[in-house]
C-alpha positions as CSV (number, residue, x, y, z in Angstrom):
1,X,0.0,-0.3,0.2
2,X,1.2,3.7,-0.6
3,X,0.0,6.1,2.0
4,X,0.5,10.0,1.1
5,X,-0.9,13.3,2.0
6,X,-2.5,15.0,-0.9
7,X,-1.1,18.3,-1.1
8,X,-2.9,21.0,-2.3
9,X,-3.1,22.2,-5.9
10,X,-3.6,25.7,-7.8
11,X,-4.3,23.0,-11.0
12,X,-7.4,21.6,-9.8
13,X,-10.6,22.9,-7.7
14,X,-13.6,21.2,-5.9
15,X,-17.0,22.6,-6.6
16,X,-19.6,21.3,-3.7
17,X,-22.9,22.3,-4.9
18,X,-25.8,22.5,-2.5
19,X,-28.8,22.2,-4.9
20,X,-31.2,22.2,-1.9
21,X,-31.0,22.0,1.5
22,X,-34.6,19.7,2.1
23,X,-33.7,16.6,3.3
24,X,-35.9,13.2,4.5
25,X,-33.5,12.5,7.4
26,X,-32.8,14.5,10.6
27,X,-29.0,13.1,11.2
28,X,-27.6,14.5,14.6
29,X,-24.6,16.0,13.1
30,X,-26.1,17.4,9.8
31,X,-24.1,20.6,9.3
32,X,-27.2,22.5,7.2
33,X,-27.7,25.7,8.8
34,X,-31.2,27.0,7.0
35,X,-30.7,30.3,8.6
36,X,-27.3,30.4,6.9
37,X,-28.0,28.2,4.0
38,X,-31.7,29.3,3.1
39,X,-34.5,26.8,2.3
40,X,-34.8,27.4,-1.5
41,X,-34.7,24.4,-4.0
42,X,-32.8,25.7,-7.2
43,X,-34.4,25.2,-10.5
44,X,-32.7,23.6,-13.5
45,X,-32.3,27.0,-15.3
46,X,-30.8,28.3,-12.0
47,X,-28.5,25.1,-11.3
48,X,-27.2,25.9,-15.2
49,X,-26.8,29.5,-14.5
50,X,-24.5,28.6,-11.8
51,X,-22.5,25.9,-12.9
52,X,-21.7,28.1,-15.8
53,X,-19.8,30.2,-13.5
54,X,-17.5,27.8,-12.5
55,X,-17.0,26.3,-16.2
56,X,-14.1,28.2,-17.4
57,X,-12.1,25.7,-15.3
58,X,-14.6,22.8,-15.6
59,X,-12.1,20.3,-17.2
60,X,-9.8,20.7,-13.9
61,X,-13.0,21.0,-11.1
62,X,-14.4,17.9,-9.2
63,X,-18.2,18.6,-8.9
64,X,-20.2,17.3,-5.9
65,X,-23.7,17.4,-5.7
66,X,-25.0,17.8,-2.2
67,X,-28.2,18.8,-0.4
68,X,-29.8,18.1,2.2
69,X,-30.4,14.9,0.1
70,X,-29.7,16.0,-3.5
71,X,-31.7,12.8,-5.0
72,X,-34.9,14.5,-3.7
73,X,-34.5,16.7,-6.2
74,X,-36.8,16.3,-9.3
75,X,-34.5,17.8,-11.7
76,X,-31.0,16.1,-10.7
77,X,-30.8,13.7,-13.6
78,X,-30.9,16.7,-15.9
79,X,-28.4,18.6,-13.7
80,X,-26.2,15.6,-13.9
81,X,-26.2,15.6,-17.8
82,X,-25.8,19.5,-18.2
83,X,-22.4,19.4,-15.9
84,X,-21.7,16.4,-18.0
85,X,-21.7,18.6,-21.2
86,X,-19.8,21.3,-19.2
87,X,-16.8,19.2,-19.0
88,X,-16.5,18.7,-15.3
89,X,-13.5,16.8,-14.7
90,X,-15.5,14.1,-12.2
91,X,-19.1,14.1,-11.3
92,X,-20.1,12.9,-7.7
93,X,-23.6,12.8,-5.9
94,X,-23.5,12.4,-2.2
95,X,-26.6,10.7,-1.0
96,X,-28.3,9.2,1.9
97,X,-29.3,6.0,-0.1
98,X,-32.9,6.6,-0.5
99,X,-32.3,7.4,-4.0
100,X,-35.5,9.4,-4.7
101,X,-36.9,10.0,-8.1
102,X,-35.6,6.6,-9.8
103,X,-32.4,8.6,-10.3
104,X,-30.4,4.8,-10.8
105,X,-32.8,4.8,-14.0
106,X,-32.5,8.3,-14.9
107,X,-28.7,8.6,-15.0
108,X,-26.2,5.9,-16.3
109,X,-22.6,5.4,-14.9
110,X,-21.0,7.2,-17.7
111,X,-22.7,10.5,-16.3
112,X,-21.2,10.6,-13.2
113,X,-18.0,9.1,-11.7
114,X,-19.2,8.5,-8.5
115,X,-22.2,7.6,-6.0
116,X,-21.1,8.4,-2.6
117,X,-23.4,7.1,0.2
118,X,-23.0,8.3,3.9
119,X,-23.0,5.3,6.8
120,X,-22.2,6.4,10.5
121,X,-22.2,3.2,12.3
122,X,-21.1,-0.5,11.4
123,X,-24.9,-1.8,13.2
124,X,-28.2,-0.3,12.5
125,X,-28.4,0.5,16.2
126,X,-25.6,3.2,16.0
127,X,-26.0,4.4,12.5
128,X,-30.0,4.9,13.0
129,X,-29.3,6.8,16.4
130,X,-27.4,8.9,14.2
131,X,-29.1,9.3,10.7
132,X,-32.5,8.1,11.5
133,X,-34.6,4.7,11.9
134,X,-34.0,2.4,8.8
135,X,-31.1,4.3,7.2
136,X,-28.6,1.8,7.8
137,X,-30.7,-0.9,5.9
138,X,-31.7,1.5,3.3
139,X,-28.0,2.5,2.7
140,X,-26.7,-1.1,2.1
141,X,-29.8,-1.7,-0.1
142,X,-28.9,1.6,-2.6
143,X,-25.2,0.3,-2.8
144,X,-26.4,-3.1,-3.8
145,X,-28.7,-1.6,-6.5
146,X,-26.2,0.8,-7.6
147,X,-23.2,-1.5,-7.9
148,X,-25.6,-4.0,-9.7
149,X,-26.2,-1.5,-12.3
150,X,-22.5,-0.7,-12.7
151,X,-22.0,2.8,-10.7
152,X,-18.8,3.2,-9.0
153,X,-19.8,3.8,-5.4
154,X,-18.1,5.1,-2.5
155,X,-18.9,5.5,1.3
156,X,-18.5,8.1,3.6
157,X,-18.4,7.7,7.7
158,X,-18.4,10.9,9.6
159,X,-16.6,10.3,13.1
160,X,-17.6,11.5,16.1
161,X,-17.9,10.3,19.7
162,X,-21.1,8.7,19.2
163,X,-19.8,6.3,16.5
164,X,-15.9,6.3,17.1
165,X,-15.9,3.0,18.3
166,X,-17.8,1.1,15.5
167,X,-15.3,2.3,12.9
168,X,-13.0,-0.6,13.5
169,X,-15.7,-3.1,12.5
170,X,-16.3,-1.2,9.1
171,X,-13.3,-3.3,7.3
172,X,-15.4,-6.3,7.7
173,X,-18.7,-4.5,6.6
174,X,-17.3,-3.0,3.5
175,X,-15.4,-6.0,2.4
176,X,-18.1,-7.3,0.0
177,X,-19.9,-4.2,-0.5
178,X,-18.0,-3.5,-4.1
179,X,-17.3,-0.2,-3.2
180,X,-14.2,1.6,-4.6
181,X,-13.3,4.5,-2.3
182,X,-14.1,4.8,1.7
183,X,-13.9,8.6,3.1
184,X,-13.5,9.3,6.7
185,X,-14.8,12.4,7.7
186,X,-14.3,14.1,10.9
187,X,-17.4,15.8,12.5
188,X,-17.3,19.7,12.1
189,X,-19.0,21.5,15.2
190,X,-21.7,23.4,13.2
191,X,-25.4,23.0,12.3
192,X,-27.0,20.6,14.5
193,X,-23.7,19.3,15.9
194,X,-23.3,22.7,17.5
195,X,-26.4,22.5,19.6
196,X,-25.5,19.0,20.8
197,X,-25.9,18.2,24.5
198,X,-22.6,16.1,24.8
199,X,-19.3,16.5,23.0
200,X,-18.8,14.9,19.7
201,X,-15.3,16.1,18.8
202,X,-12.9,13.1,18.7
203,X,-9.6,13.6,21.0
204,X,-6.5,13.4,19.2
205,X,-5.4,10.4,21.1
206,X,-8.5,8.6,19.9
207,X,-8.1,9.7,16.3
208,X,-4.4,8.7,16.0
209,X,-5.2,5.7,17.7
210,X,-8.3,4.2,15.4
211,X,-8.4,6.0,12.5
212,X,-4.9,5.2,10.5
213,X,-5.1,1.9,11.7
214,X,-8.9,1.2,10.4
215,X,-7.9,2.9,7.0
216,X,-5.2,0.7,6.4
217,X,-7.2,-2.2,7.0
218,X,-9.8,-1.2,4.5
219,X,-7.3,-0.2,2.1
220,X,-5.8,-3.9,2.2
221,X,-9.3,-4.7,0.9
222,X,-8.4,-3.1,-2.5
223,X,-10.5,0.1,-1.9
224,X,-8.9,3.8,-1.9
225,X,-9.3,5.5,1.8
226,X,-9.3,9.1,2.1
227,X,-9.1,10.7,5.6
228,X,-8.4,14.3,6.7
229,X,-5.1,14.9,8.4
230,X,-6.3,16.7,11.6
231,X,-3.4,16.6,13.9
232,X,-0.2,17.9,12.0
233,X,3.0,16.4,12.9
234,X,5.9,18.3,14.9
235,X,8.2,18.8,11.8
236,X,5.2,19.8,9.4
237,X,4.1,23.3,7.9
238,X,0.7,24.4,8.6
239,X,-1.0,25.8,5.2
240,X,-4.7,26.9,4.5
241,X,-6.4,25.6,1.7
242,X,-8.0,29.3,1.0
243,X,-4.3,30.5,0.2
244,X,-3.7,27.7,-2.3
245,X,-6.7,25.8,-3.9
246,X,-9.8,26.3,-5.4
247,X,-12.8,25.2,-3.0
248,X,-15.9,26.3,-3.1
249,X,-18.9,25.5,-1.5
250,X,-22.1,26.8,-2.9
251,X,-25.3,27.0,-1.1
252,X,-29.2,27.3,-2.4
253,X,-29.5,31.2,-1.1
254,X,-26.3,32.1,-3.1
255,X,-23.4,32.2,-0.6
256,X,-20.5,30.7,-1.9
257,X,-17.8,29.8,1.1
258,X,-14.1,28.7,0.6
259,X,-13.9,27.0,3.9
260,X,-16.4,24.6,5.5
261,X,-15.6,25.4,8.9
262,X,-17.0,29.0,8.2
263,X,-20.7,28.0,7.1
264,X,-22.5,28.9,10.3
265,X,-21.7,32.3,10.1
266,X,-21.9,34.9,7.4
267,X,-18.2,34.9,6.5
268,X,-18.7,33.9,3.0
269,X,-16.0,35.0,0.3
270,X,-18.5,35.1,-2.6
271,X,-22.3,35.5,-3.0
272,X,-24.1,34.6,-6.3
273,X,-26.2,37.6,-7.4
274,X,-28.1,37.9,-10.7
275,X,-26.2,34.8,-12.1
276,X,-23.1,36.8,-11.1
277,X,-20.2,35.7,-8.8
278,X,-19.8,38.8,-6.6
279,X,-16.6,39.2,-4.1
280,X,-18.0,40.1,-0.6
281,X,-16.5,42.8,1.3
282,X,-14.3,42.9,4.2
283,X,-14.3,41.1,6.6
284,X,-15.0,37.8,5.2
285,X,-13.0,34.4,5.6
286,X,-10.7,35.5,2.9
287,X,-9.0,38.0,5.4
288,X,-8.6,35.4,8.2
289,X,-6.5,32.9,5.8
290,X,-3.3,34.3,6.1
291,X,-3.4,34.8,10.0
292,X,-0.6,32.5,11.3
293,X,-1.4,31.3,15.1
294,X,0.7,28.7,17.0
295,X,-2.5,26.6,17.0
296,X,-2.4,26.0,12.9
297,X,-5.8,26.6,11.7
298,X,-7.3,30.0,12.6
299,X,-10.7,29.0,11.8
300,X,-10.7,25.9,14.2
301,X,-9.4,28.1,16.9
302,X,-12.1,30.8,16.1
303,X,-15.1,28.5,15.7
304,X,-14.7,25.0,16.9
305,X,-11.7,25.0,19.5
306,X,-12.6,22.1,21.6
307,X,-9.7,19.8,19.7
308,X,-7.1,22.1,21.2
309,X,-5.2,21.5,24.2
310,X,-2.5,23.6,26.1
311,X,0.2,22.7,28.3
312,X,0.9,24.6,31.6
313,X,2.7,27.2,29.7
314,X,-0.6,28.0,27.7
315,X,1.1,26.8,24.4
316,X,-0.9,24.7,22.2
317,X,0.4,20.8,22.6
318,X,-0.6,20.4,18.9
319,X,-1.5,22.1,15.6
320,X,-4.7,21.7,13.6
321,X,-4.5,20.8,10.0
322,X,-6.4,22.8,7.1
323,X,-9.6,20.7,7.2
324,X,-9.1,20.2,3.4
325,X,-5.6,18.6,3.8
326,X,-6.2,14.6,3.4
327,X,-4.3,11.6,3.8
328,X,-4.7,9.0,1.3
329,X,-4.1,5.2,1.1
330,X,-3.9,3.7,-2.1
331,X,-4.4,-0.1,-2.3
332,X,-1.0,-2.3,-3.5
333,X,-2.4,-3.0,-7.0
334,X,-3.4,1.0,-7.4
335,X,0.0,2.0,-6.1
336,X,1.9,-0.1,-8.7
């Protein structure tokens, strides 16, 4: 296997496009904040117009359709075909597995690169406590159906104190599912998570004691595994993706963020107005990207600092990486 830290690149970008905020589930860690993101469902003409704002670099841009639950959108299939014509580098649909509007019958595996399914527990008891009753069975059913139709599938597991203990059981669960990629995400303290009664963020000791080992076991089964760096090694230099890469998080009310940690606040870099991408006046998230602090990520320090620990001298015991910095493990047969 080959493990590497995926560096930020000026030559590629990611467009996380939330085409609605409506969802059939109410996950305990949902980051959607309707006061900040709106309740609008974008019509297909608006989707096409907004996609065109980023189409100049479509050939080097990975497009991810999100919600809410994007398959609840009646015109998701049309949106996929529009983005395919615009020539985006890759197209992914993130779904909770319910696959509304017969989406698998309205698009083909030639139209998208991945269907990415969210599962947050190795058992129904844990997953359904996080995501909603019946969602565990629905995800596995959806993956089986998608794989049988030839779609490339991936899985997303969002780690929190609520489900960290079950991550170690995931290698066995995914062994025969037919997925090609596995993403481990760290919970962000925003949206529903910011209102949780009990702490959800995972400690450095718990993260490092579980995630790398489990990721290697899953990769050993021929699956590409990606997970956030989170905690920098002592000799690693902190770098903010906002200063290097182009990542855009677009919401139905027209807000465009470049840092997902900021999404609970009106700190967005841009706003789409009359189908134009308009830079926001100071002060916004871009003004904070250049700040250099001992804790590493300034956004983490300002907005979700529960994962920071200080010594008796008031110095941080570790630094937090940019949330967009990833570790990736390629199975041996792919690394050759």
